[in-house]
N, C-alpha and C positions, 0 to 999 in steps of 0.2 A: 504493499500499499504506499509506504513512504517513498519508495523508488517511483512509483507512478506520479505522486504528488510533485517529486523533484522534477521529472521530465516535463510536467505540464505547468510548472511554477509561473514562468513569465507570462504564459498564455492566460492562466487563472486570474492573476492580479490585474493585468491590462484589461481583461474582459469585464471584471467586476467594476473597475473604474470607469471604463467607457459606458457601461450599462447605467450607471449612476448619472453620468453626464448626459447620456441620451434621455433620461427621465426628466431632466429639468424643464423641458417645455410643458410636461404634464402638470408641474406645479402652477404655472400661470393658468392652465385650463381648469384646474381645481378651484382656483380663486374665483374665476369667472362663474363656474357652476355654483359656487357657495352662495352667490348673490341672490340666486333664485330660491334659495331654501332658508331664507331668514326666518320664516315662520315654521315653528316646529309642529308638524302635524301629529306627533305622537304625544304631546302633551308633556307636563313637568316630569312624570315618572320616567320617561325615556331617558332623562339626563342623569338618573341615578347610577347608571353605568357608563363608563368611558373607557376607551382604549386607544392607544397609539404606539408608535414604535419607530424603528429605523432600519435601514440596510446600509452596511458600511463595507467598503473594500479597503484593505490596508496592506501596505508592504513597507518593509524597513531593510535597507541593504548596508552591510558593514562598509566601513571606510578603509579597512585594512584586513589581511588575512588573519585568521585565528586557528592556529594549529591544533588547539585543544578541542575546538568544536568541529571545524572543518566545513560548516555550512556558511555560505555567503550572505544569508539573510537571517535576521532576527525575528522578523514578523512577515507573515504571508497568510492572509486570511480573508474570508468573506464571512460577515456577521449579520445576523438578524436578531434584533431585539423587539420583543413584544411586551407591552405594559398595559395593564388594566386596573381600574379602580371602580369599586361598588360603594356608594354612599348611601346610608340609611339613617333613620333618625337616631339609632343607638350607636353608630360609629361607621368606620370605613373598613373595607377589605382591600388590600392592594397586593398585586403579583407582578413581578418583572422577571422575565426569562430571556436567556441567550442561547442561540444555536450558532456554532461556529465550524466552518470548514477550514481546518488549520493545515497548511501546506508545510510548516517548519516541523511540526510533530507528526504530520502525516496521518491525521485522523479527523473525525467528525466528533465534536463534543458539544455538550449542553450544560447550562448552569442555571439554577434558579438564584437570582440575586436578591430578590425580595419576595416574601410570601408572609404577610403579617395582617394582624387585626389591630385596629386602633380605636379605643373607646374610652369614655370618661365615666367611671362608676360613681364619682362624686364631684362636687362643683369645682374644686381646686386640684383634681387629680386626673392626669392622663395616663393611659396604659397602652403599651405597644408590645404585642407578643407575636414571636416568630422570627422569620429570617429577615434581617434588616442590616443596612450600613450604618455604622455609629461613628461619631467623630465629635471632638470638642478640643479646646485649647486655642492658642493664639498664633502659633508659627505659621510661617509660609513655607510648606514643604519640608519643615522641621517639626518633629513630634517629641514632646517631652511627657506630658500628662496624658496624651492621647495613645493609649496602649491597646487600642482595638486593632484587629489584624490589618496588615498592609499587604498589597500584592506587588512586591518590588520587581518581579519578572516582567510584569506587564508594563510598569512605569519606564523601566530602563530599556525595554525592548522596542517601544514606540507607540504603545496604544494610548488611547484618550486618558487624560489625567483622572477621569472619573474612576477608572479601574485601578488607580493606585490603593483605593480603599476596598478591602475585601469584606463580604458579608459575614454576619454572625447569627447564630441561632441563639437568640437572647430574649429576655423580658426587660423592658424599660419602663420605669414608673417616674413620672414627673409631677412634683407637687409645687404649686405656685402660691406663695404667700404675699403679704402686704409688703415686706421689705426684702425678704429673702426667698430663693427658690432651691429646690433640691431635685437632683437626678440620681436615680439609683438603677444601675444595670447589672443584672444577673446573667451570666452565661453558664448554663449547666455543665457544658462540655468544653474544655479549653480549645480556643480556635488560634492556632499559631499563624504567624506570617507566612505568605507564600514566598519564600526566600529563594535566592538564586542557588539552583542545585546543579548546574552543569549541563542541564538538558537542553536549554536554549542560550544561556549565557555562561561563560566561564567564570571561575572564582579562584581565589588563592586558598590553597590548602596548607596551613602551617605544618601539618605532619610530613608532608612531602616536600615542603619548601618550595613550591612552584605553583603556577596557575594550571588548573585542571579543568576538565569537561567530562561529560559522560560518554560512554558508560564507564563505571556505574554512576547513576545519578545519587547526589547526597541525599541520604535517607536518615531519618531520626525517629526514635520511639517517643511518641507523645504520652503524656501522663494518663494513667488509667482513669476511666470515666466513673469517678466516684464523687460523692457529695464534697468530700474534703478537697477535691481538686477543681471544684467549681471556681469561676472568675467572679470577683465582686468589684465594681467601679462606682465611685460616688463623686458627685459634684455639687457643692454648695455655693451659690452664686447670687449676685445682686448688684445694685447700683449704689454708688456713693457720690451724689452729685452727678457729674458727667462721667465718672469713672466707672468702668465695669470691673468687678472683682470676682474671683473664684477660687475655691479651695477644692482640692482633689485628693482622693485616696483610691488606692488599688491593692487588691490581693489577687495573685495569680502566678504567672510564669513569664519569663523572658520570652519575647515572640520569636526569637531565632534560637537554633540549636547550638548554643554557645557552651554547653556542658558536654561532659564525656564520661561514659561508664566504662572503666578499663576492664572490668570483669567480663562484660558482655561485648566489649569492643564496638559500642554503637554511640552516636551522638544523642544527646538528650536536652531537655528544656529545664533550666534551673528554676527554682522558686523565686518569686519576686514580690516584694512589698514596696509600694511607692506612696509618698506624700508630696504634695505640690501646691503652688499658689500662682495665680496670674493677675495681671492688671492691664487694662487697656483703656485709652481715652484720647481726647484731643490735646494737642501740643503745638504750639507755634505754626498753626495753620495745617497740620497734618495729623496723623494718627500714630500714636506710640503703642508698643506692647512690651510687657515684661513678664516673663515666666520663669519659674524654677521648679525642679523636681529632685527629690532625694530617692535614689534607687537603694533598697536594702536587699542584698543578696541573701536570702534567708538560709540558703543551704551552706554558706561559707561566710559568716559574718566577720571572721578574723582575716579573711583574705589570703590564707596560706595554702589553700587546696588548688593546685594547677588545673584541676578538672572542672572547676566551678568558676564562673566569672565574678570578679570583684564587685562590690558596691560602687556606686557613683553619685556625684552631685553634678546636676546639669543646670545651665543657666542660659537664657535666651533674652536679648534685648534687641527691639526692632523699631523701625520708624518708616512711615510711607507718607509721601506728600505728592499732590498734583502740582507739577511745576509750571504747566501751561494747560490751556483748555483741554487738549487731548493727550498730554504727556505726563505720565505718572512714574515716580521713582520710589523704590523701597530697598531698604538695606536692613541686614540683621548681623549681630554678632552672637555666636553660640560657643559654649564652652562645655567640655567633658571633663571632669576631675575624678580620675580613678582613685579610689580609696586603697589604703594599705599597700601603696606602691612598692615599697621596699620588699615585702613579703611576696608580692606578685613577680618582681624582677628575680628574686632568689629561687623561687619554685618554678619559674617558667621553663619548660623542657625544650624550647625551641631556640632557634638562632637568635642572637641579640638584635639584629635588624628586623625581626619578626615581631618583637615585643611592641605593645602600645606604649605610647608616651603617657607620662603621668597626667599632663595637661593637653588636651586636643583642642585647638582653636579653629573656628571655621567662620568666614565671612561670606555673606551672600549679597548679591545686587541683582535687583529685577528692574528692568526698563520695560515700559509699555506705551505703545502710541497707537491711537485710534484715529481712523480716517474713513471717508466716504460713508458718513452717517453711522459710524461704528461697523459697518459692514467688512472692513479690512482692518486686522489688528496685528501690529507687529510687535514681538516681544522677545525678550532674552532674559534667562535666569542663569546666573553665574555663581557657583559655589567654589570658594578657594580656601585651602586649609594651609596656613604658613607653617604649622608644626608638622604636618604629614607631607608637605610639599607636593601637593596633588590638587587637581581641580576637576570640575564637572561643568561644562558650558552646554546650555539648552536653549538655542535659538527656535523661535516658532513663528509661523505665519498662518492666520486664520482668515479666510475669505468666505463670506456668506453670499453666495451667489443669488439666492432666493430665500423665501421663507422655508423652503423644504430642502434645498441643496446647499451643502457647506463642504469646503476643502480645508484640509490642515496639512501643513509641511513643517518640517523642522529637523533637528538632529540632537542626538545625544553623544556629546564628545568628551571623552575622559583622557586624562594624562596624569602622570605621576612619576617620581624619581625611583619608587620602589614598588614591586609587585604586591608587597604585603599591606600597603595602606588601603583605605576604604575605597577611594576613587581609583588609585593606581592599579588595583586588580582588575578593573574593567576596561582597561586601555584597549584591548583587543576586541571589545564588544562595541566600540564606537560605531554609530550608525546614523544614517539619514532616513527619514520616514515620510510617507505620503499616505494620507487617508481622504476618502471621499464618502459622504454620509448623505443619504436620502431619508428624510423624516416624512412620517405620514400620520 
């Protein structure tokens, strides 16, 4: 099957993009027909259910060879998404599902990204039950207290930014008070990140001291499905004048398999407790945000077990301002402070150049320019770490051809002095991408 996909690869991507382009005149026809149907012949009850979706063709091509993977594409797919919502007096039911013909993996796949019930059993209480995408925090593509699952493979391979957030099977309870509000999220079964595993993108393996790819793909043993291993996330938030504040707490696991079980020889997920705080508000004509988080590595609080990650203190400061009518600039400073560093350095079994620094600094810069009545958006997001000496550059172009048809182009470009750093390990995964989406 994969060999067949490989032979048809250029034909599939081109055909998908051309089909979407050819559909653009239909968007104008749809708008003309819509004018004849302003009066709803079915009555108000017909509006209780609504559905919509999109078809998207996407391709991403590597900018350099990657011996660890061998494939010249990081993304090659035709995607169909359908979304529906039923509204009733008691609440809503919503479903969102994707079907994908994936040429890189050589398979047809499907995923339910949302299937939840939303209702209000009391005047100040909202409840969401089921599969849902969860998010909170203040960072721009940097996550401190947002410990809900991420899909790093999708983001780094060239998919839409929406796919950076992976869904969870969870229950969310939101209580709204006069001065403060409370969110409680319970995830009965731990949902890890969709981490880079070598199947689509290569990564640095400290045990082998080099960048590797599949096969075999990186696999890890998830925690057993018991009540004790359920995830709990809390957010208490409110307003103090014009300032938004929030307190966070989390009990669960690190989202990536950064621990190791030497007896079984498998990667595992270490336990994690976290406390944090954030502030956001107006400042000097723009918006600032401040966020910090304390990561308590519950399986190794002394930091002397080389098979378990150490605790960390994380800090984020950011500022965004509109410099002109259509030009916005945003910047952030991010710090990771690894705790018990001397014990970590002494017990670390790998080469010295593969060790983490005690302090990891990261600076981001986002530039965004809108034109043609916001139908054309040029942007670039740059990540640079002076401590790791590596960088990630992500330029993007978004062109909305019509209300139904949109094109996206851009690149994920990585560079670094060492393969062992976060962005340096992905240098051979650098890619340029093109997506075309027809919404209906």
